[in-house]
mmJSON file of the N, C-alpha and C atoms, coordinates in Angstrom:
{"data_MODEL":{"atom_site":{
"group_PDB":["ATOM","ATOM","ATOM","ATOM","ATOM","ATOM","ATOM","ATOM","ATOM","ATOM","ATOM","ATOM","ATOM","ATOM","ATOM","ATOM","ATOM","ATOM","ATOM","ATOM","ATOM","ATOM","ATOM","ATOM","ATOM","ATOM","ATOM","ATOM","ATOM","ATOM","ATOM","ATOM","ATOM","ATOM","ATOM","ATOM","ATOM","ATOM","ATOM","ATOM","ATOM","ATOM","ATOM","ATOM","ATOM","ATOM","ATOM","ATOM","ATOM","ATOM","ATOM","ATOM","ATOM","ATOM","ATOM","ATOM","ATOM","ATOM","ATOM","ATOM","ATOM","ATOM","ATOM","ATOM","ATOM","ATOM","ATOM","ATOM","ATOM","ATOM","ATOM","ATOM","ATOM","ATOM","ATOM","ATOM","ATOM","ATOM","ATOM","ATOM","ATOM","ATOM","ATOM","ATOM","ATOM","ATOM","ATOM","ATOM","ATOM","ATOM","ATOM","ATOM","ATOM","ATOM","ATOM","ATOM","ATOM","ATOM","ATOM","ATOM","ATOM","ATOM","ATOM","ATOM","ATOM","ATOM","ATOM","ATOM","ATOM","ATOM","ATOM","ATOM","ATOM","ATOM","ATOM","ATOM","ATOM","ATOM","ATOM","ATOM","ATOM","ATOM","ATOM","ATOM","ATOM","ATOM","ATOM","ATOM","ATOM","ATOM","ATOM","ATOM","ATOM","ATOM","ATOM","ATOM","ATOM","ATOM","ATOM","ATOM","ATOM","ATOM","ATOM","ATOM","ATOM","ATOM","ATOM","ATOM","ATOM","ATOM","ATOM","ATOM","ATOM","ATOM","ATOM","ATOM","ATOM","ATOM","ATOM","ATOM","ATOM","ATOM","ATOM","ATOM","ATOM","ATOM","ATOM","ATOM","ATOM","ATOM","ATOM","ATOM","ATOM","ATOM","ATOM","ATOM","ATOM","ATOM","ATOM","ATOM","ATOM","ATOM","ATOM","ATOM","ATOM","ATOM","ATOM","ATOM","ATOM","ATOM","ATOM","ATOM","ATOM","ATOM","ATOM","ATOM","ATOM","ATOM","ATOM","ATOM","ATOM","ATOM","ATOM","ATOM","ATOM","ATOM","ATOM","ATOM","ATOM","ATOM","ATOM","ATOM","ATOM","ATOM","ATOM","ATOM","ATOM","ATOM","ATOM","ATOM","ATOM","ATOM","ATOM","ATOM","ATOM","ATOM","ATOM","ATOM","ATOM","ATOM","ATOM","ATOM","ATOM","ATOM","ATOM","ATOM","ATOM","ATOM","ATOM","ATOM","ATOM","ATOM","ATOM"],
"id":[1,2,3,4,5,6,7,8,9,10,11,12,13,14,15,16,17,18,19,20,21,22,23,24,25,26,27,28,29,30,31,32,33,34,35,36,37,38,39,40,41,42,43,44,45,46,47,48,49,50,51,52,53,54,55,56,57,58,59,60,61,62,63,64,65,66,67,68,69,70,71,72,73,74,75,76,77,78,79,80,81,82,83,84,85,86,87,88,89,90,91,92,93,94,95,96,97,98,99,100,101,102,103,104,105,106,107,108,109,110,111,112,113,114,115,116,117,118,119,120,121,122,123,124,125,126,127,128,129,130,131,132,133,134,135,136,137,138,139,140,141,142,143,144,145,146,147,148,149,150,151,152,153,154,155,156,157,158,159,160,161,162,163,164,165,166,167,168,169,170,171,172,173,174,175,176,177,178,179,180,181,182,183,184,185,186,187,188,189,190,191,192,193,194,195,196,197,198,199,200,201,202,203,204,205,206,207,208,209,210,211,212,213,214,215,216,217,218,219,220,221,222,223,224,225,226,227,228,229,230,231,232,233,234,235,236,237,238,239,240,241,242,243],
"type_symbol":["N","C","C","N","C","C","N","C","C","N","C","C","N","C","C","N","C","C","N","C","C","N","C","C","N","C","C","N","C","C","N","C","C","N","C","C","N","C","C","N","C","C","N","C","C","N","C","C","N","C","C","N","C","C","N","C","C","N","C","C","N","C","C","N","C","C","N","C","C","N","C","C","N","C","C","N","C","C","N","C","C","N","C","C","N","C","C","N","C","C","N","C","C","N","C","C","N","C","C","N","C","C","N","C","C","N","C","C","N","C","C","N","C","C","N","C","C","N","C","C","N","C","C","N","C","C","N","C","C","N","C","C","N","C","C","N","C","C","N","C","C","N","C","C","N","C","C","N","C","C","N","C","C","N","C","C","N","C","C","N","C","C","N","C","C","N","C","C","N","C","C","N","C","C","N","C","C","N","C","C","N","C","C","N","C","C","N","C","C","N","C","C","N","C","C","N","C","C","N","C","C","N","C","C","N","C","C","N","C","C","N","C","C","N","C","C","N","C","C","N","C","C","N","C","C","N","C","C","N","C","C","N","C","C","N","C","C","N","C","C","N","C","C"],
"label_atom_id":["N","CA","C","N","CA","C","N","CA","C","N","CA","C","N","CA","C","N","CA","C","N","CA","C","N","CA","C","N","CA","C","N","CA","C","N","CA","C","N","CA","C","N","CA","C","N","CA","C","N","CA","C","N","CA","C","N","CA","C","N","CA","C","N","CA","C","N","CA","C","N","CA","C","N","CA","C","N","CA","C","N","CA","C","N","CA","C","N","CA","C","N","CA","C","N","CA","C","N","CA","C","N","CA","C","N","CA","C","N","CA","C","N","CA","C","N","CA","C","N","CA","C","N","CA","C","N","CA","C","N","CA","C","N","CA","C","N","CA","C","N","CA","C","N","CA","C","N","CA","C","N","CA","C","N","CA","C","N","CA","C","N","CA","C","N","CA","C","N","CA","C","N","CA","C","N","CA","C","N","CA","C","N","CA","C","N","CA","C","N","CA","C","N","CA","C","N","CA","C","N","CA","C","N","CA","C","N","CA","C","N","CA","C","N","CA","C","N","CA","C","N","CA","C","N","CA","C","N","CA","C","N","CA","C","N","CA","C","N","CA","C","N","CA","C","N","CA","C","N","CA","C","N","CA","C","N","CA","C","N","CA","C","N","CA","C","N","CA","C","N","CA","C","N","CA","C","N","CA","C","N","CA","C"],
"label_alt_id":[null,null,null,null,null,null,null,null,null,null,null,null,null,null,null,null,null,null,null,null,null,null,null,null,null,null,null,null,null,null,null,null,null,null,null,null,null,null,null,null,null,null,null,null,null,null,null,null,null,null,null,null,null,null,null,null,null,null,null,null,null,null,null,null,null,null,null,null,null,null,null,null,null,null,null,null,null,null,null,null,null,null,null,null,null,null,null,null,null,null,null,null,null,null,null,null,null,null,null,null,null,null,null,null,null,null,null,null,null,null,null,null,null,null,null,null,null,null,null,null,null,null,null,null,null,null,null,null,null,null,null,null,null,null,null,null,null,null,null,null,null,null,null,null,null,null,null,null,null,null,null,null,null,null,null,null,null,null,null,null,null,null,null,null,null,null,null,null,null,null,null,null,null,null,null,null,null,null,null,null,null,null,null,null,null,null,null,null,null,null,null,null,null,null,null,null,null,null,null,null,null,null,null,null,null,null,null,null,null,null,null,null,null,null,null,null,null,null,null,null,null,null,null,null,null,null,null,null,null,null,null,null,null,null,null,null,null,null,null,null,null,null,null],
"label_comp_id":["MET","MET","MET","GLU","GLU","GLU","THR","THR","THR","GLU","GLU","GLU","THR","THR","THR","LEU","LEU","LEU","SER","SER","SER","ASP","ASP","ASP","ASP","ASP","ASP","GLU","GLU","GLU","LEU","LEU","LEU","VAL","VAL","VAL","GLU","GLU","GLU","ILE","ILE","ILE","THR","THR","THR","GLY","GLY","GLY","TYR","TYR","TYR","LYS","LYS","LYS","PRO","PRO","PRO","ARG","ARG","ARG","ALA","ALA","ALA","TYR","TYR","TYR","GLN","GLN","GLN","ARG","ARG","ARG","ARG","ARG","ARG","TRP","TRP","TRP","LEU","LEU","LEU","SER","SER","SER","SER","SER","SER","HIS","HIS","HIS","GLY","GLY","GLY","TRP","TRP","TRP","HIS","HIS","HIS","PHE","PHE","PHE","VAL","VAL","VAL","GLU","GLU","GLU","SER","SER","SER","ARG","ARG","ARG","GLY","GLY","GLY","GLY","GLY","GLY","ARG","ARG","ARG","PRO","PRO","PRO","LEU","LEU","LEU","VAL","VAL","VAL","GLY","GLY","GLY","ARG","ARG","ARG","GLN","GLN","GLN","TYR","TYR","TYR","ALA","ALA","ALA","ARG","ARG","ARG","LEU","LEU","LEU","LYS","LYS","LYS","LEU","LEU","LEU","SER","SER","SER","GLY","GLY","GLY","ALA","ALA","ALA","VAL","VAL","VAL","VAL","VAL","VAL","GLU","GLU","GLU","LEU","LEU","LEU","MET","MET","MET","THR","THR","THR","VAL","VAL","VAL","THR","THR","THR","PRO","PRO","PRO","HIS","HIS","HIS","SER","SER","SER","PRO","PRO","PRO","PRO","PRO","PRO","LYS","LYS","LYS","PRO","PRO","PRO","THR","THR","THR","TRP","TRP","TRP","THR","THR","THR","PRO","PRO","PRO","ASP","ASP","ASP","PHE","PHE","PHE","SER","SER","SER","ARG","ARG","ARG","VAL","VAL","VAL","LYS","LYS","LYS"],
"label_asym_id":["A","A","A","A","A","A","A","A","A","A","A","A","A","A","A","A","A","A","A","A","A","A","A","A","A","A","A","A","A","A","A","A","A","A","A","A","A","A","A","A","A","A","A","A","A","A","A","A","A","A","A","A","A","A","A","A","A","A","A","A","A","A","A","A","A","A","A","A","A","A","A","A","A","A","A","A","A","A","A","A","A","A","A","A","A","A","A","A","A","A","A","A","A","A","A","A","A","A","A","A","A","A","A","A","A","A","A","A","A","A","A","A","A","A","A","A","A","A","A","A","A","A","A","A","A","A","A","A","A","A","A","A","A","A","A","A","A","A","A","A","A","A","A","A","A","A","A","A","A","A","A","A","A","A","A","A","A","A","A","A","A","A","A","A","A","A","A","A","A","A","A","A","A","A","A","A","A","A","A","A","A","A","A","A","A","A","A","A","A","A","A","A","A","A","A","A","A","A","A","A","A","A","A","A","A","A","A","A","A","A","A","A","A","A","A","A","A","A","A","A","A","A","A","A","A","A","A","A","A","A","A","A","A","A","A","A","A","A","A","A","A","A","A"],
"label_entity_id":["1","1","1","1","1","1","1","1","1","1","1","1","1","1","1","1","1","1","1","1","1","1","1","1","1","1","1","1","1","1","1","1","1","1","1","1","1","1","1","1","1","1","1","1","1","1","1","1","1","1","1","1","1","1","1","1","1","1","1","1","1","1","1","1","1","1","1","1","1","1","1","1","1","1","1","1","1","1","1","1","1","1","1","1","1","1","1","1","1","1","1","1","1","1","1","1","1","1","1","1","1","1","1","1","1","1","1","1","1","1","1","1","1","1","1","1","1","1","1","1","1","1","1","1","1","1","1","1","1","1","1","1","1","1","1","1","1","1","1","1","1","1","1","1","1","1","1","1","1","1","1","1","1","1","1","1","1","1","1","1","1","1","1","1","1","1","1","1","1","1","1","1","1","1","1","1","1","1","1","1","1","1","1","1","1","1","1","1","1","1","1","1","1","1","1","1","1","1","1","1","1","1","1","1","1","1","1","1","1","1","1","1","1","1","1","1","1","1","1","1","1","1","1","1","1","1","1","1","1","1","1","1","1","1","1","1","1","1","1","1","1","1","1"],
"label_seq_id":[1,1,1,2,2,2,3,3,3,4,4,4,5,5,5,6,6,6,7,7,7,8,8,8,9,9,9,10,10,10,11,11,11,12,12,12,13,13,13,14,14,14,15,15,15,16,16,16,17,17,17,18,18,18,19,19,19,20,20,20,21,21,21,22,22,22,23,23,23,24,24,24,25,25,25,26,26,26,27,27,27,28,28,28,29,29,29,30,30,30,31,31,31,32,32,32,33,33,33,34,34,34,35,35,35,36,36,36,37,37,37,38,38,38,39,39,39,40,40,40,41,41,41,42,42,42,43,43,43,44,44,44,45,45,45,46,46,46,47,47,47,48,48,48,49,49,49,50,50,50,51,51,51,52,52,52,53,53,53,54,54,54,55,55,55,56,56,56,57,57,57,58,58,58,59,59,59,60,60,60,61,61,61,62,62,62,63,63,63,64,64,64,65,65,65,66,66,66,67,67,67,68,68,68,69,69,69,70,70,70,71,71,71,72,72,72,73,73,73,74,74,74,75,75,75,76,76,76,77,77,77,78,78,78,79,79,79,80,80,80,81,81,81],
"pdbx_PDB_ins_code":[null,null,null,null,null,null,null,null,null,null,null,null,null,null,null,null,null,null,null,null,null,null,null,null,null,null,null,null,null,null,null,null,null,null,null,null,null,null,null,null,null,null,null,null,null,null,null,null,null,null,null,null,null,null,null,null,null,null,null,null,null,null,null,null,null,null,null,null,null,null,null,null,null,null,null,null,null,null,null,null,null,null,null,null,null,null,null,null,null,null,null,null,null,null,null,null,null,null,null,null,null,null,null,null,null,null,null,null,null,null,null,null,null,null,null,null,null,null,null,null,null,null,null,null,null,null,null,null,null,null,null,null,null,null,null,null,null,null,null,null,null,null,null,null,null,null,null,null,null,null,null,null,null,null,null,null,null,null,null,null,null,null,null,null,null,null,null,null,null,null,null,null,null,null,null,null,null,null,null,null,null,null,null,null,null,null,null,null,null,null,null,null,null,null,null,null,null,null,null,null,null,null,null,null,null,null,null,null,null,null,null,null,null,null,null,null,null,null,null,null,null,null,null,null,null,null,null,null,null,null,null,null,null,null,null,null,null,null,null,null,null,null,null],
"Cartn_x":[0.841,0.0,0.885,0.538,1.304,0.897,1.873,1.579,1.096,0.645,0.138,1.261,2.481,3.62,4.642,5.462,6.487,7.558,8.116,9.181,10.51,11.523,12.858,13.377,13.186,13.657,12.945,11.662,10.91,11.379,11.692,12.213,13.575,14.411,15.715,15.515,14.565,14.309,13.815,12.959,12.405,13.432,14.108,15.019,16.416,16.822,18.18,19.186,18.704,19.585,19.196,20.218,19.959,19.965,20.878,20.853,19.557,18.977,17.673,17.727,18.83,18.952,18.875,19.517,19.466,18.078,17.425,16.059,15.143,15.253,14.42,14.707,15.984,16.357,15.773,15.873,15.339,13.83,13.144,11.681,11.259,11.921,11.58,11.851,12.993,13.348,12.462,11.826,10.933,9.452,9.188,7.812,6.978,7.618,6.891,6.628,5.429,5.086,5.33,5.923,6.201,6.189,6.083,6.145,7.407,8.095,9.326,9.032,9.513,9.31,10.24,10.057,10.887,12.369,12.663,14.043,14.581,13.79,14.236,13.914,13.192,12.825,11.677,11.813,10.694,9.579,8.378,7.222,6.387,6.235,5.471,4.305,3.11,1.923,1.94,1.516,1.539,0.631,-0.586,-1.51,-0.97,-0.386,0.2,1.327,2.183,3.297,2.784,1.748,1.192,0.675,0.013,-0.482,0.665,1.685,2.833,3.549,3.74,4.452,3.638,2.314,1.472,1.448,1.953,1.954,0.732,-0.138,-1.331,-0.922,-1.665,-1.419,-2.033,-1.185,-1.633,-1.603,-2.755,-2.827,-3.359,-2.703,-3.156,-4.182,-5.218,-6.262,-6.011,-6.242,-6.159,-7.538,-7.604,-8.883,-8.943,-9.968,-10.168,-11.429,-11.331,-12.515,-13.573,-14.807,-15.911,-16.011,-16.452,-16.648,-17.899,-17.888,-19.054,-20.294,-21.45,-22.673,-22.964,-23.524,-23.889,-25.125,-25.151,-26.336,-27.571,-28.692,-29.932,-30.563,-30.158,-30.667,-29.573,-29.673,-28.735,-29.539,-29.088,-29.836,-29.769,-30.851,-30.929,-30.621,-29.435,-29.003,-29.28,-29.967,-30.191,-31.058,-31.884,-32.771,-32.211,-31.053,-30.446,-29.699,-29.954,-29.279,-28.306],
"Cartn_y":[-1.186,0.0,1.248,2.199,3.437,4.389,5.161,6.17,7.442,8.381,9.646,10.567,10.334,11.161,10.307,10.966,10.264,9.715,8.572,7.955,8.658,8.328,8.888,8.533,7.285,6.848,7.594,7.846,8.573,10.022,10.631,12.0,12.053,11.043,10.981,10.832,10.006,9.784,11.057,11.811,13.028,14.15,14.376,15.519,15.225,13.955,13.611,13.8,14.14,14.396,13.529,13.068,12.323,13.232,14.212,15.105,15.924,15.988,16.654,18.133,18.786,20.215,20.447,19.586,19.712,19.367,18.41,18.079,19.279,19.911,21.088,22.206,22.419,23.469,23.169,21.915,21.542,21.736,21.251,21.37,22.833,23.681,25.109,25.767,25.46,26.111,25.662,24.508,24.017,24.244,25.032,25.415,24.358,23.407,22.365,22.842,22.595,22.909,21.669,21.877,20.765,21.272,20.343,20.633,19.978,20.672,20.126,19.409,18.175,17.422,17.958,17.471,17.893,17.627,16.557,16.201,16.868,17.737,18.443,17.736,16.637,15.893,16.602,16.847,17.452,16.42,16.777,15.891,16.399,15.555,15.904,14.935,15.475,14.638,13.842,12.603,11.712,12.222,12.631,13.127,14.407,15.284,16.522,16.2,15.254,14.872,14.307,13.501,12.935,14.035,15.027,16.137,16.944,17.233,17.997,17.247,15.95,15.168,14.986,15.11,14.975,16.252,17.344,18.609,19.457,18.996,19.77,21.009,22.082,23.297,23.104,23.148,22.904,24.221,24.651,25.867,25.503,26.02,25.765,26.81,26.379,27.291,27.681,28.948,29.402,29.251,28.514,28.266,29.106,29.935,30.727,30.221,29.896,29.38,30.463,30.049,30.98,31.318,32.527,32.894,32.176,31.774,31.052,31.945,31.356,32.158,32.777,33.969,34.648,33.978,33.817,33.191,34.061,33.411,34.152,34.61,34.006,34.414,34.185,34.867,34.668,34.401,33.474,33.175,34.344,34.518,35.574,34.951,35.202,34.637,35.573,36.659,37.633,37.073,36.079,35.529,34.261,33.831,32.627,33.004,32.22,32.503,31.433],
"Cartn_z":[0.0,0.0,0.0,-0.824,-0.913,0.2,0.666,1.679,0.992,1.773,1.233,0.774,1.26,0.86,0.12,-0.677,-1.434,-0.501,-0.87,-0.071,-0.352,0.445,0.232,-1.16,-1.565,-2.885,-4.01,-3.847,-4.877,-4.973,-3.831,-3.86,-4.547,-4.301,-4.969,-6.473,-6.874,-8.296,-8.981,-8.313,-8.914,-8.94,-7.811,-7.704,-8.231,-8.17,-8.562,-7.447,-6.261,-5.119,-3.936,-3.197,-1.974,-0.741,-0.64,0.527,0.565,1.733,1.877,1.533,1.857,1.549,0.044,-0.735,-2.188,-2.72,-2.091,-2.497,-2.278,-1.103,-0.816,-1.813,-2.111,-3.063,-4.446,-4.89,-6.2,-6.237,-5.205,-5.169,-5.211,-4.429,-4.405,-5.754,-6.345,-7.611,-8.77,-8.633,-9.682,-9.357,-8.323,-8.013,-7.324,-6.667,-5.942,-4.524,-4.047,-2.661,-1.814,-0.665,0.239,1.67,2.581,4.01,4.528,5.4,5.949,7.256,7.368,8.606,9.686,10.877,11.998,11.731,11.031,10.707,9.451,8.831,7.637,6.335,6.404,5.195,4.49,3.18,2.456,2.26,2.649,2.495,1.326,0.328,-0.872,-0.972,-1.113,-1.242,-2.54,-2.457,-3.62,-4.741,-4.406,-5.443,-6.074,-5.24,-5.748,-6.731,-6.363,-7.234,-8.556,-8.497,-9.736,-10.655,-10.079,-10.889,-11.482,-10.67,-11.161,-12.284,-12.099,-13.104,-14.384,-14.291,-15.482,-16.312,-15.732,-16.451,-16.176,-15.305,-14.961,-14.172,-14.358,-13.594,-12.214,-11.207,-9.841,-9.087,-8.618,-7.816,-6.447,-5.429,-4.07,-3.688,-3.021,-2.58,-1.139,-0.845,0.528,1.141,2.207,2.864,4.129,4.198,5.407,6.092,7.35,8.041,8.198,8.109,8.311,9.788,10.054,11.457,11.964,13.224,13.741,13.715,13.483,13.44,14.802,14.758,16.003,16.59,17.902,18.502,18.286,18.055,17.821,19.125,20.232,21.535,22.564,23.645,24.746,26.007,26.827,28.048,29.032,29.772,30.783,32.142,32.649,33.921,35.101,34.867,35.939,37.064,36.806,37.843,38.489,38.054,38.622,39.892,40.975,42.249,42.582],
"occupancy":[1.0,1.0,1.0,1.0,1.0,1.0,1.0,1.0,1.0,1.0,1.0,1.0,1.0,1.0,1.0,1.0,1.0,1.0,1.0,1.0,1.0,1.0,1.0,1.0,1.0,1.0,1.0,1.0,1.0,1.0,1.0,1.0,1.0,1.0,1.0,1.0,1.0,1.0,1.0,1.0,1.0,1.0,1.0,1.0,1.0,1.0,1.0,1.0,1.0,1.0,1.0,1.0,1.0,1.0,1.0,1.0,1.0,1.0,1.0,1.0,1.0,1.0,1.0,1.0,1.0,1.0,1.0,1.0,1.0,1.0,1.0,1.0,1.0,1.0,1.0,1.0,1.0,1.0,1.0,1.0,1.0,1.0,1.0,1.0,1.0,1.0,1.0,1.0,1.0,1.0,1.0,1.0,1.0,1.0,1.0,1.0,1.0,1.0,1.0,1.0,1.0,1.0,1.0,1.0,1.0,1.0,1.0,1.0,1.0,1.0,1.0,1.0,1.0,1.0,1.0,1.0,1.0,1.0,1.0,1.0,1.0,1.0,1.0,1.0,1.0,1.0,1.0,1.0,1.0,1.0,1.0,1.0,1.0,1.0,1.0,1.0,1.0,1.0,1.0,1.0,1.0,1.0,1.0,1.0,1.0,1.0,1.0,1.0,1.0,1.0,1.0,1.0,1.0,1.0,1.0,1.0,1.0,1.0,1.0,1.0,1.0,1.0,1.0,1.0,1.0,1.0,1.0,1.0,1.0,1.0,1.0,1.0,1.0,1.0,1.0,1.0,1.0,1.0,1.0,1.0,1.0,1.0,1.0,1.0,1.0,1.0,1.0,1.0,1.0,1.0,1.0,1.0,1.0,1.0,1.0,1.0,1.0,1.0,1.0,1.0,1.0,1.0,1.0,1.0,1.0,1.0,1.0,1.0,1.0,1.0,1.0,1.0,1.0,1.0,1.0,1.0,1.0,1.0,1.0,1.0,1.0,1.0,1.0,1.0,1.0,1.0,1.0,1.0,1.0,1.0,1.0,1.0,1.0,1.0,1.0,1.0,1.0,1.0,1.0,1.0,1.0,1.0,1.0],
"B_iso_or_equiv":[0.0,0.0,0.0,0.0,0.0,0.0,0.0,0.0,0.0,0.0,0.0,0.0,0.0,0.0,0.0,0.0,0.0,0.0,0.0,0.0,0.0,0.0,0.0,0.0,0.0,0.0,0.0,0.0,0.0,0.0,0.0,0.0,0.0,0.0,0.0,0.0,0.0,0.0,0.0,0.0,0.0,0.0,0.0,0.0,0.0,0.0,0.0,0.0,0.0,0.0,0.0,0.0,0.0,0.0,0.0,0.0,0.0,0.0,0.0,0.0,0.0,0.0,0.0,0.0,0.0,0.0,0.0,0.0,0.0,0.0,0.0,0.0,0.0,0.0,0.0,0.0,0.0,0.0,0.0,0.0,0.0,0.0,0.0,0.0,0.0,0.0,0.0,0.0,0.0,0.0,0.0,0.0,0.0,0.0,0.0,0.0,0.0,0.0,0.0,0.0,0.0,0.0,0.0,0.0,0.0,0.0,0.0,0.0,0.0,0.0,0.0,0.0,0.0,0.0,0.0,0.0,0.0,0.0,0.0,0.0,0.0,0.0,0.0,0.0,0.0,0.0,0.0,0.0,0.0,0.0,0.0,0.0,0.0,0.0,0.0,0.0,0.0,0.0,0.0,0.0,0.0,0.0,0.0,0.0,0.0,0.0,0.0,0.0,0.0,0.0,0.0,0.0,0.0,0.0,0.0,0.0,0.0,0.0,0.0,0.0,0.0,0.0,0.0,0.0,0.0,0.0,0.0,0.0,0.0,0.0,0.0,0.0,0.0,0.0,0.0,0.0,0.0,0.0,0.0,0.0,0.0,0.0,0.0,0.0,0.0,0.0,0.0,0.0,0.0,0.0,0.0,0.0,0.0,0.0,0.0,0.0,0.0,0.0,0.0,0.0,0.0,0.0,0.0,0.0,0.0,0.0,0.0,0.0,0.0,0.0,0.0,0.0,0.0,0.0,0.0,0.0,0.0,0.0,0.0,0.0,0.0,0.0,0.0,0.0,0.0,0.0,0.0,0.0,0.0,0.0,0.0,0.0,0.0,0.0,0.0,0.0,0.0,0.0,0.0,0.0,0.0,0.0,0.0],
"pdbx_formal_charge":[null,null,null,null,null,null,null,null,null,null,null,null,null,null,null,null,null,null,null,null,null,null,null,null,null,null,null,null,null,null,null,null,null,null,null,null,null,null,null,null,null,null,null,null,null,null,null,null,null,null,null,null,null,null,null,null,null,null,null,null,null,null,null,null,null,null,null,null,null,null,null,null,null,null,null,null,null,null,null,null,null,null,null,null,null,null,null,null,null,null,null,null,null,null,null,null,null,null,null,null,null,null,null,null,null,null,null,null,null,null,null,null,null,null,null,null,null,null,null,null,null,null,null,null,null,null,null,null,null,null,null,null,null,null,null,null,null,null,null,null,null,null,null,null,null,null,null,null,null,null,null,null,null,null,null,null,null,null,null,null,null,null,null,null,null,null,null,null,null,null,null,null,null,null,null,null,null,null,null,null,null,null,null,null,null,null,null,null,null,null,null,null,null,null,null,null,null,null,null,null,null,null,null,null,null,null,null,null,null,null,null,null,null,null,null,null,null,null,null,null,null,null,null,null,null,null,null,null,null,null,null,null,null,null,null,null,null,null,null,null,null,null,null],
"auth_seq_id":[1,1,1,2,2,2,3,3,3,4,4,4,5,5,5,6,6,6,7,7,7,8,8,8,9,9,9,10,10,10,11,11,11,12,12,12,13,13,13,14,14,14,15,15,15,16,16,16,17,17,17,18,18,18,19,19,19,20,20,20,21,21,21,22,22,22,23,23,23,24,24,24,25,25,25,26,26,26,27,27,27,28,28,28,29,29,29,30,30,30,31,31,31,32,32,32,33,33,33,34,34,34,35,35,35,36,36,36,37,37,37,38,38,38,39,39,39,40,40,40,41,41,41,42,42,42,43,43,43,44,44,44,45,45,45,46,46,46,47,47,47,48,48,48,49,49,49,50,50,50,51,51,51,52,52,52,53,53,53,54,54,54,55,55,55,56,56,56,57,57,57,58,58,58,59,59,59,60,60,60,61,61,61,62,62,62,63,63,63,64,64,64,65,65,65,66,66,66,67,67,67,68,68,68,69,69,69,70,70,70,71,71,71,72,72,72,73,73,73,74,74,74,75,75,75,76,76,76,77,77,77,78,78,78,79,79,79,80,80,80,81,81,81],
"auth_comp_id":["MET","MET","MET","GLU","GLU","GLU","THR","THR","THR","GLU","GLU","GLU","THR","THR","THR","LEU","LEU","LEU","SER","SER","SER","ASP","ASP","ASP","ASP","ASP","ASP","GLU","GLU","GLU","LEU","LEU","LEU","VAL","VAL","VAL","GLU","GLU","GLU","ILE","ILE","ILE","THR","THR","THR","GLY","GLY","GLY","TYR","TYR","TYR","LYS","LYS","LYS","PRO","PRO","PRO","ARG","ARG","ARG","ALA","ALA","ALA","TYR","TYR","TYR","GLN","GLN","GLN","ARG","ARG","ARG","ARG","ARG","ARG","TRP","TRP","TRP","LEU","LEU","LEU","SER","SER","SER","SER","SER","SER","HIS","HIS","HIS","GLY","GLY","GLY","TRP","TRP","TRP","HIS","HIS","HIS","PHE","PHE","PHE","VAL","VAL","VAL","GLU","GLU","GLU","SER","SER","SER","ARG","ARG","ARG","GLY","GLY","GLY","GLY","GLY","GLY","ARG","ARG","ARG","PRO","PRO","PRO","LEU","LEU","LEU","VAL","VAL","VAL","GLY","GLY","GLY","ARG","ARG","ARG","GLN","GLN","GLN","TYR","TYR","TYR","ALA","ALA","ALA","ARG","ARG","ARG","LEU","LEU","LEU","LYS","LYS","LYS","LEU","LEU","LEU","SER","SER","SER","GLY","GLY","GLY","ALA","ALA","ALA","VAL","VAL","VAL","VAL","VAL","VAL","GLU","GLU","GLU","LEU","LEU","LEU","MET","MET","MET","THR","THR","THR","VAL","VAL","VAL","THR","THR","THR","PRO","PRO","PRO","HIS","HIS","HIS","SER","SER","SER","PRO","PRO","PRO","PRO","PRO","PRO","LYS","LYS","LYS","PRO","PRO","PRO","THR","THR","THR","TRP","TRP","TRP","THR","THR","THR","PRO","PRO","PRO","ASP","ASP","ASP","PHE","PHE","PHE","SER","SER","SER","ARG","ARG","ARG","VAL","VAL","VAL","LYS","LYS","LYS"],
"auth_asym_id":["A","A","A","A","A","A","A","A","A","A","A","A","A","A","A","A","A","A","A","A","A","A","A","A","A","A","A","A","A","A","A","A","A","A","A","A","A","A","A","A","A","A","A","A","A","A","A","A","A","A","A","A","A","A","A","A","A","A","A","A","A","A","A","A","A","A","A","A","A","A","A","A","A","A","A","A","A","A","A","A","A","A","A","A","A","A","A","A","A","A","A","A","A","A","A","A","A","A","A","A","A","A","A","A","A","A","A","A","A","A","A","A","A","A","A","A","A","A","A","A","A","A","A","A","A","A","A","A","A","A","A","A","A","A","A","A","A","A","A","A","A","A","A","A","A","A","A","A","A","A","A","A","A","A","A","A","A","A","A","A","A","A","A","A","A","A","A","A","A","A","A","A","A","A","A","A","A","A","A","A","A","A","A","A","A","A","A","A","A","A","A","A","A","A","A","A","A","A","A","A","A","A","A","A","A","A","A","A","A","A","A","A","A","A","A","A","A","A","A","A","A","A","A","A","A","A","A","A","A","A","A","A","A","A","A","A","A","A","A","A","A","A","A"],
"auth_atom_id":["N","CA","C","N","CA","C","N","CA","C","N","CA","C","N","CA","C","N","CA","C","N","CA","C","N","CA","C","N","CA","C","N","CA","C","N","CA","C","N","CA","C","N","CA","C","N","CA","C","N","CA","C","N","CA","C","N","CA","C","N","CA","C","N","CA","C","N","CA","C","N","CA","C","N","CA","C","N","CA","C","N","CA","C","N","CA","C","N","CA","C","N","CA","C","N","CA","C","N","CA","C","N","CA","C","N","CA","C","N","CA","C","N","CA","C","N","CA","C","N","CA","C","N","CA","C","N","CA","C","N","CA","C","N","CA","C","N","CA","C","N","CA","C","N","CA","C","N","CA","C","N","CA","C","N","CA","C","N","CA","C","N","CA","C","N","CA","C","N","CA","C","N","CA","C","N","CA","C","N","CA","C","N","CA","C","N","CA","C","N","CA","C","N","CA","C","N","CA","C","N","CA","C","N","CA","C","N","CA","C","N","CA","C","N","CA","C","N","CA","C","N","CA","C","N","CA","C","N","CA","C","N","CA","C","N","CA","C","N","CA","C","N","CA","C","N","CA","C","N","CA","C","N","CA","C","N","CA","C","N","CA","C","N","CA","C","N","CA","C","N","CA","C","N","CA","C","N","CA","C","N","CA","C"],
"pdbx_PDB_model_num":[1,1,1,1,1,1,1,1,1,1,1,1,1,1,1,1,1,1,1,1,1,1,1,1,1,1,1,1,1,1,1,1,1,1,1,1,1,1,1,1,1,1,1,1,1,1,1,1,1,1,1,1,1,1,1,1,1,1,1,1,1,1,1,1,1,1,1,1,1,1,1,1,1,1,1,1,1,1,1,1,1,1,1,1,1,1,1,1,1,1,1,1,1,1,1,1,1,1,1,1,1,1,1,1,1,1,1,1,1,1,1,1,1,1,1,1,1,1,1,1,1,1,1,1,1,1,1,1,1,1,1,1,1,1,1,1,1,1,1,1,1,1,1,1,1,1,1,1,1,1,1,1,1,1,1,1,1,1,1,1,1,1,1,1,1,1,1,1,1,1,1,1,1,1,1,1,1,1,1,1,1,1,1,1,1,1,1,1,1,1,1,1,1,1,1,1,1,1,1,1,1,1,1,1,1,1,1,1,1,1,1,1,1,1,1,1,1,1,1,1,1,1,1,1,1,1,1,1,1,1,1,1,1,1,1,1,1,1,1,1,1,1,1]
}}}
């Protein structure tokens, strides 16, 4: 079963580099978006990589959460003892 992110070997195959710093540099210079793990490993999503390698234009969407709805009523605690 494949994982959601590319393996170390797959990153080496795509970038041509084994050192992580060079992999990050290659990914950045070629317009790939990635997340860096705690150990400095670039994490690239498998579906994202498939789209990039197919030549599809990949645009990331910025998602902003909606503000919670305002309550339609508020309890009256003035009579609670």
